Structures are given as structure tokens and as C-alpha cells.
C-alpha positions in Angstrom: 0.0 0.1 0.5 2.8 2.3 0.9 4.6 1.5 -1.9 2.0 2.2 -4.0 0.0 4.5 -2.7 -3.2 2.0 -3.3 -5.0 2.4 -0.1 -7.9 1.0 -1.0 -6.5 -2.7 -2.3 -4.6 -5.1 0.0 -1.6 -6.4 -1.8 0.8 -9.9 -1.2 3.9 -10.2 -3.4 2.8 -6.8 -5.4 -0.3 -8.4 -6.4 -4.0 -7.7 -5.2 -4.5 -10.4 -2.2 -7.6 -12.2 -3.1 -6.4 -15.0 -0.6 -6.6 -13.0 2.6 -9.9 -11.1 1.9 -9.7 -9.7 5.5 -11.0 -5.5 5.4 -7.9 -3.5 5.9 -8.4 -1.4 8.6 -5.6 -2.8 10.7 -3.2 -3.2 7.5 -4.1 0.5 6.8 -3.2 1.5 10.6 -0.1 -0.4 10.3 0.5 1.5 6.5 0.4 4.2 8.5 2.6 3.4 10.9 5.4 2.5 8.2 4.6 5.9 7.1 5.9 7.1 10.5 8.5 5.2 11.5 9.3 3.2 8.8 9.3 -0.3 7.5 9.9 -2.6 10.7 8.5 -5.0 13.7 7.1 -1.8 15.2 5.1 -0.3 12.4 3.1 -3.5 11.7 3.3 -4.6 15.9 2.4 -1.4 17.3 -1.0 -1.2 16.4 -1.8 -4.7 17.8 0.0 -3.9 20.9 -2.0 -0.4 21.4 -5.2 -2.3 20.8 -5.0 -4.6 23.6 -4.0 -2.0 25.6 -6.9 0.2 25.1 -8.8 -3.4 25.8 -7.5 -3.5 29.2 -7.7 0.6 30.1 -11.7 0.3 28.6 -12.3 -2.7 30.6 -11.3 -1.1 33.8 -13.1 2.3 33.0 -16.6 0.5 32.1 -16.2 -1.1 35.4 -14.7 1.7 37.6 -16.8 4.6 36.2 -20.2 2.7 34.7 -20.7 0.4 37.2 -18.8 2.1 39.9 -17.0 -0.9 40.9 -13.6 0.4 41.6 -11.9 -2.9 42.6 -13.8 -4.4 39.6 -12.1 -2.8 37.1 -8.7 -3.1 38.7 -8.9 -6.7 39.0 -10.5 -7.3 35.8 -7.5 -5.6 34.3 -5.2 -7.3 35.9 -6.7 -10.7 35.0 -6.5 -9.9 31.3 -2.8 -8.8 31.4 -2.0 -12.2 33.1 -4.1 -14.3 30.4 -1.9 -16.6 28.2 -5.1 -16.7 25.6 -4.6 -12.8 25.4 -0.8 -11.7 26.2 0.4 -13.9 23.2 1.0 -14.2 19.4 -1.9 -13.6 17.1 -3.7 -11.8 19.6 -1.9 -8.7 20.8 2.2 -9.7 20.8 2.1 -9.8 16.8 0.7 -7.9 13.5 -2.0 -9.6 13.4 -5.7 -8.5 13.3 -7.5 -10.0 16.1 -6.3 -7.2 19.1 -8.3 -4.7 17.0 -11.2 -6.9 16.9 -11.2 -7.8 20.3 -11.3 -3.8 21.4 -14.3 -3.0 18.7 -16.4 -6.2 20.2 -15.9 -5.3 23.7 -16.8 -1.6 23.3 -19.6 -2.9 21.3 -21.0 -5.5 23.9 -20.2 -3.3 26.9 -22.1 -0.3 25.1 -24.9 -2.2 24.2 -25.6 -3.6 28.0 -24.9 0.2 29.2 -27.6 1.2 26.5 -30.4 -1.9 27.8 -29.9 -0.3 31.5 -29.7 3.2 31.0 -32.9 5.2 31.8 -31.5 8.1 30.2 -33.2 9.0 26.4 -29.9 11.5 25.4 -27.6 8.8 26.7 -29.0 5.7 25.2 -28.9 7.7 21.7 -25.2 8.5 21.8 -24.6 4.8 23.3 -26.5 3.7 19.8 -24.4 5.3 17.6 -21.2 4.4 19.6 -22.2 0.4 19.6 -22.9 1.2 16.0 -19.0 2.3 15.1 -17.8 -0.2 17.1 -19.6 -3.2 15.1 -18.6 -1.4 12.0 -14.9 -1.2 13.1 -15.4 -4.5 14.4 -16.1 -6.4 11.1 -13.7 -3.8 9.1 -11.1 -5.5 11.4 -11.9 -8.9 11.2 -14.5 -9.3 8.3 -17.8 -11.9 9.5 -15.8 -12.3 13.1 -17.0 -9.1 13.9 -21.1 -9.8 13.7 -20.7 -13.2 15.6 -22.1 -11.1 19.0 -24.9 -9.9 17.1 -27.4 -12.6 17.4 -26.8 -13.0 21.3 -27.1 -9.1 22.0 -30.5 -9.3 19.6 -31.6 -12.0 22.0 -30.4 -10.3 25.6 -32.5 -7.2 24.2 -35.5 -9.3 23.1 -35.4 -10.9 26.9 -34.8 -7.9 28.3 -38.4 -6.2 26.7 -36.1 -3.3 25.0 -36.5 -4.0 21.2 -40.1 -1.8 20.7 -37.7 1.2 22.1 -34.9 -0.3 19.7 -37.3 -0.1 17.2 -38.5 3.1 17.9 -35.1 4.7 18.1 -34.3 7.0 15.3 -30.6 6.8 16.3 -31.2 2.8 16.0 -31.8 3.4 12.1 -29.2 6.2 11.8 -26.7 3.2 13.5 -27.9 1.0 10.7 -26.6 3.8 8.0 -23.4 4.3 9.7 -22.8 0.2 9.1 -24.3 0.3 5.7 -21.9 2.8 4.5 -19.0 2.1 6.6 -18.8 -1.9 6.3 -21.1 -2.1 2.6 -18.8 1.0 0.9 -15.5 -0.7 1.5 -16.6 -4.3 0.0 -18.9 -2.3 -2.7 -15.6 -0.2 -3.8 -13.5 -3.4 -2.9 -15.3 -5.7 -5.7 -15.5 -2.2 -8.4 -11.8 -2.3 -8.1 -10.8 -6.1 -8.1 -13.7 -8.1 -9.3 -14.3 -11.4 -7.9 -13.4 -10.0 -4.1 -16.7 -10.6 -3.0 -16.9 -14.3 -4.3 -13.7 -14.9 -2.3 -14.4 -13.9 1.1 -17.2 -16.1 0.3 -15.0 -18.9 0.0 -11.8 -17.8 2.3 -14.2 -16.4 5.2 -17.6 -17.5 5.2 -19.1 -20.9 3.9 -15.4 -22.1 3.1 -13.8 -21.7 6.2 -16.5 -22.3 8.5 -18.2 -25.6 6.6 -14.1 -26.6 5.4 -11.2 -27.3 7.1 -8.6 -24.5 5.7 -5.0 -26.0 5.1 -5.3 -28.1 7.3 -6.2 -26.5 10.4 -9.1 -28.6 12.0 -9.8 -30.1 15.4 -12.6 -32.1 17.6 -15.5 -30.0 19.2 -14.0 -29.4 22.4 -10.7 -27.5 20.4 -11.3 -24.4 22.3 -13.0 -25.7 25.1 -9.9 -27.9 25.9 -7.3 -25.2 25.3 -9.1 -23.1 27.8 -8.3 -25.8 30.3 -4.9 -26.7 29.4 -3.5 -23.2 29.4 -5.3 -20.5 27.5 -6.9 -19.5 30.8 -5.2 -21.0 33.8 -5.0 -20.2 36.7 -8.4 -17.9 36.2 -11.0 -20.5 35.4 -10.6 -21.7 39.1 -12.0 -19.0 39.7 -14.7 -19.1 37.5 -17.4 -21.0 39.9 -16.6 -18.8 42.7 -17.9 -15.8 40.8 -21.1 -18.4 39.9 -21.5 -18.0 44.1 -21.1 -14.7 44.4 -23.0 -13.4 41.5 -25.8 -14.4 43.5 -25.5 -12.1 46.2 -24.9 -9.1 43.7 -27.4 -6.4 43.1 -29.3 -6.9 40.1 -27.7 -4.5 37.9 -24.3 -6.4 38.4 -25.9 -9.8 38.1 -27.2 -9.0 34.7 -24.3 -7.6 33.6 -22.3 -10.9 34.6 -25.0 -13.4 32.9 -24.9 -11.0 29.8 -21.0 -11.7 29.6 -21.0 -15.5 30.2 -23.6 -15.8 27.9 -22.0 -14.2 25.2 -18.6 -15.6 25.9 -20.5 -19.5 25.6 -22.2 -18.1 22.6 -18.9 -17.2 21.0 -17.5 -19.9 21.9 -20.0 -22.5 21.0 -20.0 -21.1 17.2 -16.1 -21.0 16.5 -16.3 -25.0 17.6 -18.6 -25.5 15.6 -16.5 -24.4 12.7 -14.4 -26.8 10.7 -11.4 -24.4 10.4 -10.0 -24.3 14.1 -7.1 -22.2 14.8 -5.6 -21.4 18.3 -6.2 -18.0 18.3 -9.9 -18.0 17.4 -11.5 -18.0 20.8 -9.8 -14.6 21.5 -12.8 -12.2 21.5 -14.1 -13.9 24.7 -11.3 -13.4 27.3 -12.3 -9.8 27.9 -15.8 -10.8 28.8 -14.3 -14.1 31.2 -11.5 -11.6 32.5 -14.5 -9.3 34.3 -16.8 -12.7 35.2 -13.3 -13.9 37.1 -12.5 -10.4 38.6 -15.9 -10.8 40.3 -15.1 -13.7 42.6 -11.1 -12.2 43.2 -13.3 -8.5 44.2 -15.5 -10.5 46.7 -12.5 -12.0 48.3 -10.3 -8.6 48.6 -13.4 -7.2 50.0 -13.8 -9.9 52.5 -10.1 -9.8 53.5 -10.5 -6.0 53.7 -13.4 -6.2 56.3 -11.7 -8.7 58.0 -8.1 -8.0 58.5 -7.3 -4.7 57.7 -8.3 -0.6 57.5 -5.2 0.2 55.5 -6.9 -0.2 51.9 -3.7 1.0 49.9 -1.3 -1.5 51.7 -3.8 -4.5 51.4 -4.2 -4.0 47.6 -0.7 -4.2 47.2 -0.3 -7.8 49.3 -3.5 -8.7 48.2 -2.7 -8.1 44.0 1.0 -9.5 44.3 -0.3 -13.1 46.3 -2.8 -13.1 43.5 -1.0 -11.8 40.2 2.3 -12.0 41.2 2.9 -15.5 39.7 0.3 -15.2 36.6 2.2 -12.0 35.5 5.8 -13.7 36.2 4.4 -16.5 34.1 3.6 -14.1 31.0 6.7 -12.2 31.2 8.6 -15.4 30.8 6.7 -16.7 28.4 7.0 -13.0 26.4 10.6 -13.1 26.7 12.0 -16.5 26.8 9.7 -18.1 24.4 10.2 -22.1 24.5 7.1 -22.3 21.9 8.2 -20.2 18.9 7.7 -22.5 16.0 11.6 -22.8 13.5 9.5 -20.8 11.0 9.8 -17.6 12.8 13.1 -17.9 13.8 14.7 -16.0 10.7 14.7 -12.4 12.2 16.5 -13.5 15.6 19.4 -15.0 13.3 19.6 -12.4 10.7 19.8 -9.8 13.7 22.4 -12.4 15.3 25.4 -12.3 12.4 25.2 -8.5 10.9 28.7 -9.5 9.4 26.7 -11.9 6.6 25.0 -9.8 4.6 25.0 -12.2 1.1 23.0 -15.2 1.4 20.0 -17.2 0.2 17.2 -18.4 2.4 16.1 -21.7 1.8 12.5 -23.1 2.5 8.9 -24.5 0.8 6.0 -23.6 0.7 4.4 -20.4 2.1 6.2 -18.3 4.5 4.9 -14.4 5.0 7.7 -14.0 7.8 10.3 -14.2 5.5 9.0 -12.3 2.5 8.7 -9.3 5.1 12.5 -9.9 6.7 13.8 -9.9 3.4 12.2 -6.4 2.3 12.9 -5.1 5.2 16.8 -5.9 5.2 17.3 -5.4 1.5 16.2 -1.5 2.2 19.4 -1.9 4.7 21.6 -3.0 1.9 21.7 -6.9 2.6 21.3 -9.1 -0.8 18.9 -11.9 0.0 18.0 -14.4 -2.3 15.2 -17.2 -1.8 15.0 -20.9 -3.1 13.6 -23.9 -3.0 16.2 -26.6 -1.6 16.6 -27.8 -4.9 17.9 -25.5 -6.4 21.2 -24.6 -4.3 24.2 -24.4 -6.1 27.7 -24.5 -4.7 29.9 -21.7 -3.7 26.2 -20.2 -1.9 25.6 -19.4 1.4 22.2 -20.6 2.7 20.1 -20.0 5.4 17.8 -22.5 6.7 15.6 -22.3 10.2 12.7 -25.1 8.9 13.6 -28.4 10.3 12.2 -30.7 7.3 14.3 -28.1 5.2 17.3 -28.7 7.1 17.1 -32.2 6.4 16.5 -32.2 2.8 19.8 -30.1 2.6 21.3 -32.3 5.2 20.4 -35.3 3.1 21.2 -34.0 0.0 24.1 -31.6 -0.1 27.8 -31.3 1.5 28.5 -27.8 3.6 30.3 -26.3 5.9 28.5 -24.4 8.4 29.1 -20.8 9.0 26.8 -19.8 12.0 24.4 -22.0 14.0 21.7 -20.8 16.4 18.7 -22.8 17.8 17.5 -24.6 14.3 19.2 -22.0 12.3 22.1 -22.2 10.4 24.2 -20.4 8.0 25.9 -22.9 5.9 28.6 -22.7 2.7 27.0 -25.0 0.2 30.2 -27.3 -1.6 
């Protein structure tokens, strides 16, 4: 986009991209960051990182200021900050779409709940416009996924007998207009400039992805629930039963809020569980909701200790916070800075940085690897000479960089070589 000055169409390898057909809101933000900071990891990752931070702050703000539950907001933010399924790659730690999606789906859900509870007509009108804008931006962040919470929201509105009020409000139709202009406008213009785009959207994101496993990314119905239990929402999953106990004594507004979040999270998990294509990060939008639910039990425990043991609120908050969140936070920091699970296909950037004396080599890989595409361009702009080949194309005298396990095996089986540099699974070798 930056190279061509064309901001409507997304590209891959210089051509209009009809494989990744998601709307380009995140890519627009990344392109803007490239204009400001230049090509680099910061430009690609910054929008996701900021989105992740804003979601945490919005959750805290909503609980603290709107619900007037200060400790609920603080603990919800800390739970989300220490949730392995949220502070991870493909969500808030890399240049992917999901952090931006989560920001807008969270704003949409919490704003709609506030609209249902509010008695002020003026405030309700503003909230509807905010909700419509958030829903539109969620779709522009990651297409159809931005609409997955909509059925449960409409069901809740009907359950609370607010549908007649909604249908009589002019802002509701204004909000529909906002959605059609933003979302419909983008899809319409994109189809005009790239005929076949809407058909590709159907194949890649709706019918194809949901009904057929894309690229063998499949799993059992229990896939996401199992991952919650095994790693992605630990240790906070153990607090959920406590929240179900404590919620019974809460005021009606808080009780309704917690039930709303739990139903919305369960609905979303069921929808993605029925999908044939399953990827680790598909469940990510539920974590802000579950964080608030879990925070209810932590808040109640804190208030119990406060009433029993101490009148110094700040000191108790610090001690209690360290006791509950200290180890989960330490684990998150360890995972981020010392990742043990990183796949070998992602090691190229680290290896290139470690061997700055080598500026001319051939990256050897097979199949799709967009990481290589990005780093090749990044380092070529810094004066490197980098080629990209399949293992069978190597010739004697060539300096080859290999990081992927299967490629390493093929090169080892078919060539004589001298190892020049080595790190993790990566080798820089001179082909003999």
C-alpha cells in the first residue's frame, strides 16, 4: 500500500490479495505506522499492541466508572493482563488482526449493555451510535467475525423487552446507516476495483472456512474448551465457579451484567467450536468478557479480607494483588521474553540480527512463509543481498540460511556443506 500509494486494495507479493480477504483496517493502521516509523517490526506490531492496551483500559474504565465498581475494574484489567490466551502471538503480541477486533467487539458489547440499563434517552441515543460505530469497525477489522456476537445481543435485547424501544429510536436506523456506509461502502468499492473479491470473501471467510477445514486447520468440537482448560485461561478458570457463587448476592444490575457476559462468551465459543476450521486464536474475543466475570470473585475475596484484616486499603490491595497476580504475571513475562514454543519458521529474524557480518545469503524454505517475505524486504532496504530458493535449487558456492526443521533435513541429506553460523534450528552454511 505504501509503495503503490493505493490504500483500498491489499497486496501480497505486489499483487492484489484475494486469499487474505479481510477488510484492511489493521493494514491501514500498519501502513500509517510504516509512513511514520519506516518499515520494521514496530510499525507492524504497534497497532495490535495499542489495541490490546486500550481493551484492558476500557474494561477497567467501564467497571470502575460506569458500574462504579473500582476494584472490579482493577482486577478485571489485571486478569486480562495475565491471561495466556490474550497476551500471546496472533493476538496482542504480533501484527495480526485479532487485537483490533477484540477492542471493538468489547466496546460494542459493553456499550449495548449500558444502553439496555440506561434510563436517559439522551445517553441511550449516544450509546447506540457508539455501538454501531464499534460494530462497523469490528467488521472492518476481521470481516464476518465482527458480527458473531450480534445474535446473542439481539436475543438479550428481546429478553429484556427492549426491542420495541430500539425499533422506535431514530438513532437505531442512523446506526444501520453508519454500518452500511462503512462496511457496505468498503466491500462495494473493493469489488469494483478487484472483480471477484466478494466471491473470494465467501470462499475464504464464510462458507469455505466455516464448512471446510482450511489448510488442514481442524480439530474436535472440544478444541477451544480444552485449550481454555489446559493453558489459555489458567489460573483464572478456577475462579469461575466462585464467581457463579458470588454473583447470586450481587445487585440486579451487576448480576445481569455477569450473566450477559457469560452467555455472550459461551455463545461465541460454541459458534467457533462448530466451525470446521479451527485456529488457536479464534477464541480470543471471549477473554475480556471472562476476565470481568473472574474479577467478580477476586473482588469479593478482596473485600472480605479488607473487612476482616485491615483498614489500610492501599497496603492490603498491594499485598493481595501480589499474592493473586504475582505468579501469573511472572509467567506471562517469562513467556514473552523467553518463549520456548516459537516454531522454527519464525526464527529467521532473530538469526539475521545475530550475524550482522553476513549480508549476502540465500534463504532456503518450502511453501508459504510470509515472515520471510517481510524480513527479506526489510533487510534489503538496509543493503543486504537476499535471495530465496527451494532446497533443490541450491548450487555449489552458495551461502544458504536454513531455519525450518524439514528443510534442514533435506539439505543435510542432499548436499555437502560447511556450517558458518548456527543458532537454535538455524544454520548459515556454505554449499560445497
